[in-house]
N, C-alpha and C positions, 0 to 999 in steps of 0.2 A: 504493500500500500504506500509506504513512505517513498520507495524507489519510484513508484509510478507518479507520485506527486512531484518529486524533484526532477523527474524526467520530462515533465510537462511545462513548457515555457510560460503558458498563461498562469498556471498555479504558482510558479516561482516569482514571476514579476508582478502579478496582480492579486491573486486570491489569498495566498498565505500572508503577504505583508499587510493586506487590508484587514485580515482577521486578527493578527497579533496586534496591529495598531489599535483596532477597536477594543480588544480585550484590555489594553493598557489603561483605559479609563477606569477600570475596576480598582486600580491601585490608589486612586484619589478619593478624597472625601465625597460622599458619605460612606463609600464601600471600604476603603482603607485596606484592600487586599494587596499590600505592597510586595508580598513574596512573589507575585507573578512577574514582577520586573526582573527577578533573578532568572527567569526563563525567557522572557521576551527579548531582553538585550542580547543574551548569548545567541539566540536564534536569529535575531536581526543581524548580528555580526557574522554568524556562520553563513547565512544566505548571501551576504555581500561578497564574502570570499568565494563562495560556490559560483556566484554569477561571474566573478572575475575570471575564474578558470573556464567556465563554460562559454563565456563570451569570446574567448580566443579559439573556440572550436565550434561546438554545436549551435550556440546562439549568435554566432558572428554574422552580422549583416551591417555593413558600413552605413552610418557611423555606429559601431557596436557599443560605445560609451552611453548611448541613450538608455541601455538596459538598466544602468545604475540609477539614472534619473527616474525612470518609470517605477522602479522598485521603491525608491524613497518617496515618490509622490503617492504611491498606493498606500504605503505605511502611514504617511502623514494624513492622507484623506480619511483612512479608517479611524485614526486617533482623534482628529478634530471633528469628524462627523458624529462620532459617538460621544465626544467629550463636551462639545459646545453647541450642539444642535438646538439646545434649549433657548438660544438667542432668538430664534424665530418666533417664540411664543409672544415676544413683545410686538410682533406685527399683527396680532389678532385683535388689538384694541381699537383699530381704526380701519374702516372698510377700504380706505385708500391703499393700504399696504397688504391686504390679504392675498392679492394675486401675486405678490412678490415673494411669498413664503417659499415656494419650490426653488426659485432662483437663489434666494439667500441661503437656503439649506445646502445648496451645492457650491455656490461661488465662494462663500466665506471659508469653509474648510479647504476648498481647492486652492485658494490664494495662500492660506497659511501653510499648506502642504508644499508649496514651492520652496520654503526654507529647508525642508527635509530633503526634497528632491535634488536641489542644487548642491547640498552638502554631500549626499551619497554620490552624485556625479563627480565631484572633485576628489573624493578620497577613495572611491571604489577601486580604481585601477591599481592602487598601492597596497591594498590589504591582502595579507596572507595570515596563515595560522601561526602567529608569533606575538610576543609581548609588545614589540614596537607598533604593530598594527592595532593592538588593543589600546595603546596610548593615543595614537592619532585618531582613532575612531571616537574615543571618549571626549577628547579635546574638541573635535570638530562638531560633535552633537551639542556640546555645551556652548560653543561659540555661535552655533546656529540659534540656540535659545536666546543668547544675548542679543543678536541682531534682531530677532523677532520682537524683542522687548524695547528696541530703540528706533527702528526704522519707521518712517511716517509718524503716526501718533504713538506707535508702540502698542503691543498687546502681550504683556508678560503673564499670560494666563496658563495655569497648569504646567509650569516648569517642572521638570522631574523631581526637583527638591520638594515640591508640595505634596508628593505622595508619602512623605514621612511626617506629615502634620500631626499624626497621633503620637509620635515618639518624642515626648517633650524633652527628655534628658539629652537626646542626640542633638536637638535643635539649638542648644545653648551655645554651640560653636558659632552660630550666626552673628552674635554680637561681636565676636573677635575678627571674623573674616568676611562677613557679608553674604548676601544671597547667591551671587553668581559663582564665587569660589566654592561655596557649599554645593551648588548644583553640579559643578564639575566633579567634585569628590563623590557625590551620590551616583552619578552616571558611571564613573569608573568602577565603583564597588558593584553596581548592578551588572556590569559587563564581565567582571572577573571570572565567573563560572565558565566563560567561553574557553578558558585554558584547557578544559577537558577535550576540546577538539584539536589541541596542539600535539605535535609529535615530539613530546618531551617525556622524560622519566616521570613515573607516577609520584615519586617522592616530591618532585618540584611542583606538580599539580596540587598535591595536598598542602605543601608549605605555602603556596600562593593563596589558596582558599583560607588557610589558617591566618595568614597575615592580614587578609581583608577583614576577617571577623575580629582580629585583634585590634584593628583600627576602630571598628565599631564599638568594641568593648571599652577602649580608651576614651572615646567620645562620650560613652555612657557614664563612665566614672567621673569625668570632668563635669558633665552636665548634672549629675546627681549631687556632686559637691556644691555647684553653683546654686542649684535650686534649694538645697537645704540651708546653705549659708544665707540665702536671701531673706529667709524668715526673720533672722536676727537683725539684718540691716534696715528693714522697713519699720521697725518699732519706733524709732526716734524721728521719722519723717513728719513734715507738716501734712495735715490731712484736710480733705474737703468732703462734705457729705453730698452725695449725688443720688438722683433718682432717674433711672432710664425707663422711658415709657415706650411701649409697643402697642399701638391702638388697634391693629388688625383691620384697618379700613379697606373697603372694596376699592379697587382701582377704577375710577370713573372719569370721563371727560365731562365738561360743561356743567359743573355743580352750580346749583342756585345758592343765593345768599343764605337761605334757610338751611340748606344742607351744610354749608360752611359753619353756620352757627351751631348746628348739632354736633359737628366735629369738634369745635371748640369746647363744648360742654363735656364731651366724652374725654377729651384730653385733660380737662380740669379734674374730672372725676378720677381718671386713672393716675393723675399726678398726686392727688390727695395731699395738698400742701399743708404743712404745719407752719402757721404764720410766725411762730416764735423761734423756728429753727433755721439757721442759715443753710440754704440748699441750692444746688444747681440742678435744674430739670433739663433733661435732654429728650427732645421730640424728634421723630424721624424726618427724613427728606420727603417732600411730596405730600404731606398731610393736608395741604390746602389746594391740592390739584394744580390748576393753572393760575390760581390767584397770586397776585404780586403783593409785596409788603404794603404798598399804599392801599390796596383793596381790602386788606384785613384790618386796617386801622379802626374802622367803625366798631370792631368788636373789643376794643381795648378796655371798655368798662367791665366786661366779663372777667378779664384778667386782673384788673386793679381791685375788683371786689373779692377775689379769691387768693391772690398772691400778695405778699408783703414786700417791704423794702429789703428784707433779708434774702430775697429770692432772685435768682437769675434764670432765664430760660434760653436754651440753645435750640434752634430749629432751622429747617431749610425752607427757603421760599425764593420766588423770583424777585429781583431788585432792578429797578429801572436805571439805566445809564442816561444821565441828563444830556450828555453831549450827542449821542447817536440816536437816542430814542429806542434802543434795543435793550434786551434784558440780560442780566447775569443770572446764573444759577448760584445762589448764595447761601452761606451759613451765617446766621445772625446770633448775637448775644443781646438780649433785651432785658429791661427791668420790668417791674410790675405794672408799668404804664405803656408797655410795648415800645418804649424808646430804645433805639439802637445804640448800644454801647460800643460794640465792636462788630465788624463784618469781614467776611472772606468770600471772594469770588472764585468759583471753581476754575482750575487751570487745565485739567485734563478732561476735555469734553468727549462724549461718546459719539463717534462718527455715525451719522444718520439718526442717532438717538437724540442728540442735543444740538447738533449742527449738521447742515447739509453740505457735503463737499461739492465743489463746483456748482454752488447754489444758483448762479445765473443761468446755467444750462439746465439743471434738473428741475428747477422751479417752473420752467416753461412747459414741461410735460406733466405738471400737476403734482410733483413730489414735494415733500416737506419733511422736516424732522419728525420723529415718531412721537416725541412728547408733545403735550398740548400747545397749540399756537402755531403760527405759520413761520415766523422769523426764527432764524438760528440764534442760539445764545451767543453772547460775546465771551470769549475766553479771558479769564482773569490773568493778569500779567505779573502781579506782585506776589512774591514768596513771603507771605505774611502770616505770622502767628496771631492768635487772639490773646491779648495780655490784659488781665485785670487783677490788681493786687498781687497775690503770690501765684496766681494762675498764669501759666505760659503754655497755651494750648496749640498743638499742631492740628489744624482742621483738615479733614479728608472727607470729601463728599462722594458717596457711592463708590464707583469703581476706581477712584483715586487710591483706594487701599491696596491695589495690586502693584503700584509703582514704588519700588524701593528707592528710586532717586529722589522722591519727595521727602523721604526720611533722611537721606544723606544730605540734602540741601536745606534742611529745616534749621531753625534757630537753635544755637548750641545750648540755650537755657531752657529748652522745651522740657516740661515736667508732666505732660499729659497729652494723650492723643484722643481726639473725638472723631468718630466716623459715623455719619448719618447716611441712611440709604433707603430707597424704595425698591424692595425686592419682589413686590407684587407683579412686576413686569414678567416674571419668569414662571409664574404659576406653580404647579406641583412638580416641576422638573428638579434636576439635581443642581441647577444653577445657584440658588441661594445657599446651598450647603458648601459648594466650592468657593463661593464668594466669602463666606464666613471664615473658612480655613486660612485665608490669606492674612486675616487680622492677627492670628497667633504669631505669624512670622514678623509682622511689623512691630508688635509689642516687644519681642525679644531683640530685634535689631536695634531698636531705640532705647531699650532698657527702661521703658516707662509703662505705666498702666494705660490700657486702651479701653475706651468706653464706646460701645457700639449700639446705636438705636436704629432699628429698622421697622418698616411696616411690612408684615407678611414675610419676614426673613428671621434670622437668628439674631436676637439682641443679647448682648453679653457684657460682663465686666471681666476683663482679662488682665492678669497682673503682669509685671515687668519681665517675668520669665515664661510667659505664655500659658500659665495655668488659668483655666476658666473658673473664676470665683463664683459667679452666678450667671444664669442665662434664662432667657425666654425662648422657647422653641418656635418654629415656624407656625404661623397662624394662631399664635397664643397672645391674647390681649392681657395687659396688666402692667406692672412696674417691678423693677428690681432696684434695691438701694444698697449703698455701701459707703463706709468711711474710706475714701481713696487716698492712699499716700501719694504725695507729690514728689516724684523722684526725678532728678535732673538727668537728662539724656546722656547716654554714653554710647556712641555709635561709630561705625565705619563710614567715613565721609566720601570715599571714592571707590573706583573699581580697579585700582592699581594692583591689588592682591590677585584679582582674577587674571589680569593680563600677565602678571608675574608668573602665575602657575601655568598659564597657557603657553608662554614663551619657554618655560622649563620643559613642558611636554614636547613642544616642537624641537627644542634643542636635543633632547634625548633621542627623538626619532631620527633626526638628520645626522647626528654624530654616529650613532650605531649603524645606521643605514650605510653611511660612507665606509665605516670599518668593515661591514659585511661585504660590501662591493669589492673592497681591496683584497 
């Protein structure tokens, strides 16, 4: 059976890579079956070497290198189709976009698959069953992930590192080396079992596997020490009492003023404010649908009657730009009179979701952004924290949580991260679960508490070591509260470590390749 599969060009170049790419999604949240990556990566590597051999004989049709590209494209297509197809659920809320669902379902995964296809095209001809090939394979896949995270607007979703989100002790190395070096390390370890295909002594194979697991064990020991030591360090920190609210509102367009008023009343009820206790309340993004800050001001009396001067409220809404007449997607801190004390304008806008690329062209054929309203949001330009008294908050709106560079470039005195989101766009899919898992990484990278408030997603209080202190599950309404320690950030500020490791991998490959040739 296996020989028959491997002897069939369609199976090797299209079917098998598509299947193993699709199965890889099971290693991520909410499934967390990370062990399958120890099978998928070795098979991925083995098939590339197999194609390299066959392309010089059985598969050879000039230009034969296209076989590597087709294989990588098939793997990537399976991976992204199964892993992010939930994106198309956001197209079901507006009749304008429903006809685009089949196109988006194919084109988005296909575009992202190009990163894998071009990578396998470049490295495929050089791969053999040896350690040097394993190194160049791991480094190239990691670099491909890096490029995907940076090119155009960037989409660093489901890097292979995120498949370890459940293993908190291992993740502690993130604060020392950053996300991309960790991603490179993870890919290398996943690929190590491929040595069983090498023509080397069994002792070397066993020692290599042992060394890989020894690294994992060392990371676990380090992480376990950091997590346990952290409990003592947080005792003397300044603290602030917070309440995170998850209202579980239906995602609707065109709400009436009466419906907005009812939402305000529910938010007040879920907040359950104690007028005598200093509290920060965090409401999700999108709770007022398409209403702007000015349009919700008539409801300020409801807020002033229920909240006191000891209270601050953080929430998301649209904010008008006086110069252009267009809107920002903003996070606001307001007092009990709905007066803006601090504001932040979202910098990483979702293509087609919050802005329409090539708007002059696409608008002529009736397209618009998916979120309510016709004009695209304006991108915020300022790298700005929200600072009030002892609070120095790094604000992240919705999918900004996936961009580690926003952590790297944040204020060095950051002592809290607040992420607000509207995850109702993705329905009952795995999207909200994957979105939430990224928050754990950002908290560890920055070494600060992270507070996450979502509507129809996972709301949570995550400590500076990635432990989930409290959470509200998807579609669960209510609040969670906690005395949050304000811990000054301690983070990796650039990607030099990643490029240092990548250059080391390349140097080892070229030096030993040259010696082998001699």
